[in-house]
N, C-alpha and C positions, 0 to 999 in steps of 0.2 A: 504493499499499499505506501511506502514510504517512497518508492521506486519512481512509482506512478504519481505523485504528487509533485515532485522535484522535476518528471517529465513536461509538466503543464509548464515551466520555465522558458523565453525564448531567448535570453540574457542572461549573462553574469549579474545583473540588478536583481532580478525576478526570482533568482536560484539564492540571492542573500534574504531576500524578503519570504521567501518560502519556508526557509530554513529557518529564521526567527521565528515566522506563525507554527510552524512543527514544534520548536521545544515551548512554544508557550499553550501547547494544549490543543490546537485548533484541527478539526476533523478534514477531511477530503472535501464533502461539499464545500465548507466553508470558504475554502484557498480557493477553491476552484472558481466557483462565484464571483468573490474579490477581484482574481485576475481579470475574469471575465468580462466583470464591471469596468475594470480599469481601461482594458483596451478598447471596448465600446467608445468610452468615453475620447481617451486621446483619439483612438482612429475618425472619431464626428468631427474633435476640433480642427484635426488636418490631418489630411490624407499623404502620404507617404512625404512626409516632415521627419526632420529629427522629434526627440523627445524635449529639448532642450529649446526648439520654436514653441514648440505647443505648450513647454509651461509657461509661458508669457501670455498665452493665452486661459490659464486658468482659475479665471474669476470668478467672486461666488454666483455673477449671472449668469457669465458662458455655461459654467456647469449645472446650474438649476435650470437652462433652458435646456443643455444636452440631456440631463436625465428625466425632463418632462417629455421631451423628441422620444428617447427609446422605452419610457413608460405606455407611452400609447402604443408601440406595436408588439406588446409582450401580455400574455391575457392573464387576468387577474384586476388589482384594485391599483389603478392608474398610480393615486398618490403612494400608497403602500411601496407601490416598484419604483416610483421615484426618491424616494428615500432610502431605498436598500441602494440604488444606485450612488448617491450621496456619499451614503456610508461607507459603500466601498471603498470610495476616492479619499476617506477620511482614516481609513484605516491604511492607506497605500502611503498616505503621507505622515504619519504617525510612527510606519513604521521605516521609513525614509530616514526620518527626524533622529531613533533611535539607531540606526546604522552610521548618522556622522554625513548622511547625504545631505546637500541641499533639497529644500522642500521649497517649491510653488508659493508667492508671495500671495495669497488669498486678498486681492484688492477686492472691498465693496465700494457700490456705486452710492454710498450714503455721504450726508456731509461731517465729516469726521470731524471736521474743526468746532463746528457747534456741540458737536456731543462732545466730545473733550472739556472746551469751555464748559458747558453743562456739569460735567463729573467733579471737574476743580472745585466748581462754587459750591457744590450739595457735599461734596464731603468735608469741604471745611467748615460747612454749617453742620450739618448731619450725624459727622464724625464715622461716617462710612468703612468699612474693610474694604481692602479694593478687591477682595474676591468678589464681593456682588458686582462689580463694575460689569460684567460680563450680561448678567443679566438686565444693566438698564440700558445698555448700548442696545441690546438686541429688541426692545419692545419699543424703544422710542426712534430706532432707525425701521420698526414697522408703522410707526405713529406717520413720521416724515415721508415715507415713500405711501403711505395712504395718501396723506395731503396730497403729494406730486401726483399721483395718478386720478385725483378729483380734480385738480388746475386750482389748488387753493392757497394764499400766499400765506406764508408765517403771520405777519399781521393783521393778516385777517380771520383769525383761525375764531369759530363760533360755538357757543356751547352743542350746539347739533352736530357738530363734525365730531367734536371729541365723543358723542354718546354713537354717534354713525363705527367710530372706531372701535370702541367697547364692544359692542355687539356684534361685530365680526369676531371678536377672540373664539368665543365658545362655539359661533357658528362656522365659520369658514376657516379658521386656523383649526380650531378640534383642541380647543386647549380646555383642561378639566379647571372646573371651579375653581378652586383654591389656586389655582396658577396664574388666572385671566386675574382674579383679585391680585394678587402682586404686581402683575403687569400697569393694572389701575394705581396703584401705588407708587410705581415708577412715573407714571403719566403726569400724575398729581405732582410729583416733584419736580418736572421738567415744565408744567404749566407757570408753575411758583415760581420758577428760574427766569420764564419769559418773562412774566410780568414785572419782578424786580429789575432785572435788564434793560424793562422800557421797550421790549420788543413788540408787547400787544399791550393794549390800554388795560384791560379789565382782568384781575384776580380767577381763571375760570375753577383752579384746583379745588376749594371746597364744595363745586357742583358736580366732581366728578364722584360717580356712585360706582363702584364695584359689585359683580352678582355676590360674592359672600355677605357682604355687609346689608344689600337688600333681604337675603333670607335672616340676616340677623335683627335686621327692623321688624320682622314678624313676630318674634320670639324673646321671652325677659331672657336677660343676662341670668348664666345658671350657675350657682354656687354650692359648693358642697361645703355640708360646718362639717367643724372639727373632728365632731365624734365620730364621724362618718370615715374617717381619712385616719383615726386611731384604729378604727374596725378593721380597715384593710393593712394598715399595718401591723396589727395583732396576726392576721391570717398568713404573715409571711414565715414559711419553713427557718430559724433561723439553727439547725441544728446541720444545716447541709452548705458547703461551700457557695454556690450559686444565691442561696438564701440572705446568708449574711452580705453579698456584694448586693443585691437590691435591697436589703432592707436599709445599709450606708447610704447608697441612693435614694432613697426617698425620702428619710430621714433628714439628709443634707438639702433636697428640693424644697420640703415642709417647711423648714427651719429657716430657708432664708429666701424662699421665692423663684427660687430658679428653675429653668428649664432644662431639659435632658441635657442639652447642648450644653447647657454651659456646666454643668456635675458633671459629664461628663471629660470637659477639658481640664479637669482639677488633676495637678502633678501634685507629686510626692514632697517635691522642694518649693509648694505653696500652702504647705501645713507647717505651722511654727508653732511647737508646742512649748517651748520657751516663751514667747510673746504671747501664747493662745491666741493668734490669728489666723485666719483661712483667705487667701487669697487667688483669685483666679483672674485669667484675660478672656472677657468674653467672646468666643466667635465671632456673634454678631457682627461686633463695633469695634473688636481690638482695644475696650478699656480695660481697665486694670482695677479690680472690685476686691475692696478688703475689709474684712469683717469679722466681729469677735467670735472666737469658736467657742460653741457652746457645749455644754458637758455631754449632753445627749448625740451630739454629732461624734464628738471627741470621741467616746465611748466605742461609737458603730464604727467609726474611721479603724479606731485601735485592733478593733477584735477584726476586724474583716481585715487587713494588711497583716496582723500578725498571726493568724489561723486560717484563712482563705485564701489569699492571693496567690495566683501561680508564682511561682519564684523563679530566679534564674532566668527572666525575660529582656532584661535588658531595657525594657521600656519605663520609661519618668511618670507615664500618667499612672493614677492612684487605679482605676478601673479597668480591669480586663478580660478578657472574652473567657469563658470556662470549658472553652474544647477548642480544638487545632483548627487556625494555626492560635496559639495563646498568647504571642506577643501583639496583639491588635486588638484596640479601642473598641467595644461590643456598638451597636449602631442607636440612634435615637428610636428607630423603629421598634427595636429587638424589648427596650426599656418601655416604653409605650406597652408592649402586648404581653408583656410578664405583668405590667400595674393592671393590665383588664383581668388578666387571670387570679389574681390575688384580689381583685376586686369582686368577681362571680363567686369565688370561693366563701368570702367575707359577708355575701350576700350586698351589695352595694351596689344599684346600679349607676355605673356612670354616666356622664351626658355625652352622647354620641360624638367622635372626631372630637372630643377634650383631652381622654387620657392625660398626660402630665402636665399641661396648663391648669389642673386642679388645683395643683399645690400653690401654682402660685397666683389664683385667682385665693383662693384660700385664706394666701398667707397676707395677702395687700388687702383684703377686708378687713382679717381679724388686727391687723397693726391700724388702720384706720380707724375702728371705732372704738380701739383703744386709748386714740387720741393722738398716735403718734405724728409728728407731722409730717407733711406729705413730700416736702424736700430729703429728708431720712428715706421714707418708704422707695422713692426713686432710686438714689443711692444706692441701697442693699442688692435692688433687682436686678439693678443695670439699666434704667432707664433714664432719657436726658432731658422730661418734659413731666411736668407735673401731671400735666392734661392727659396724659395717656393713662393714667391710673382709672382713668373713667371707664374703660374699657373691659377691668378686671375686677373692679369691688364687688359687682355685683349687685345685689338686692337685701336689705336685712331689714326686716317688717319691725322686726322692735325698733330700730331708728327709727321708720317711719312713722310709726302710732304716737312717738312723742311731738312729732311735726303736725299731726293732726289738728286740723281745728274744729272747736264745736260746732253742731249741726244746726244753724240760724231758727229760731223759735217759730 
């Protein structure tokens, strides 16, 4: 089978790429499909031309056009076939990059200068992490292309134009509801940037409503009381190493209102046992958070590190996987799935699509009800604006009863 795969190569470069794919564990059918799709794109871009000349034509627009043309002549879903064609070329480019070969520049037709200016401006204000730049650039590029397609100038953007683009996210581009909501957040930041730089005369950002927000307006905020969270923590089997790890994660999240990604970013050198402090660098914003090390958190962390954490892994992260490969941090989805399992065991129905966020909601609601200043709460949970607390605080009926007015006679 290996000889047949190597026989697919038509030159030395393809043999090197195929050998690398074989070492990565790819099967014969996958390698054959990728090589075939790559050749089709190269052949369509330039017949009887050298690869060096064809590489100059490998722009995003040309690759997308060729992939759509080839997909129309193949059976099955056209959009799926076009995505497979583009994925094959991306895999080829990744292989060239891993081998140290020159990779074609994937040039885009979008106005990069405006997007670069937006990113520098927004990152300075919002303190975004650099890794979020990819999503912002992608969604804003879509938005600008939609305006260009409909022949709308930047200074003439109206709310109807924004609504038209938002409606295409889940219909034409087939994005999930949560992904479309993230795209709307990026569009809000971009519209606010256009208004602050006087490119548009009206601030349209507050009027942009994403799909998820529309659904949230139809139901009241959900909040799990502390008694229910204690029952979930009590359902964890702390005699097993996996139970000790999950208990330490959930206790830390409940004590400080951190999300799964925040807790999993905790490192061994972030625990100062002498000063009784705990510090992390929040993955979402890159901001360093330092909080006092509470006794229950210290006990849970010490128990896990001393008796359950895999040894000799070389990893500095506190929480690791408990199955091969050991030296790897568990994913946030894994932790959320474990929380759902413990909640079902305790007989607590968690809100759908909430999962680890129940700890953040419960922590913020409890701190605000105790009279803790909002600035202190946002510093602990890692937010930058006190106005963001309203979406997590939930509804406390006891506090609302104190605000009720007597019924007029």
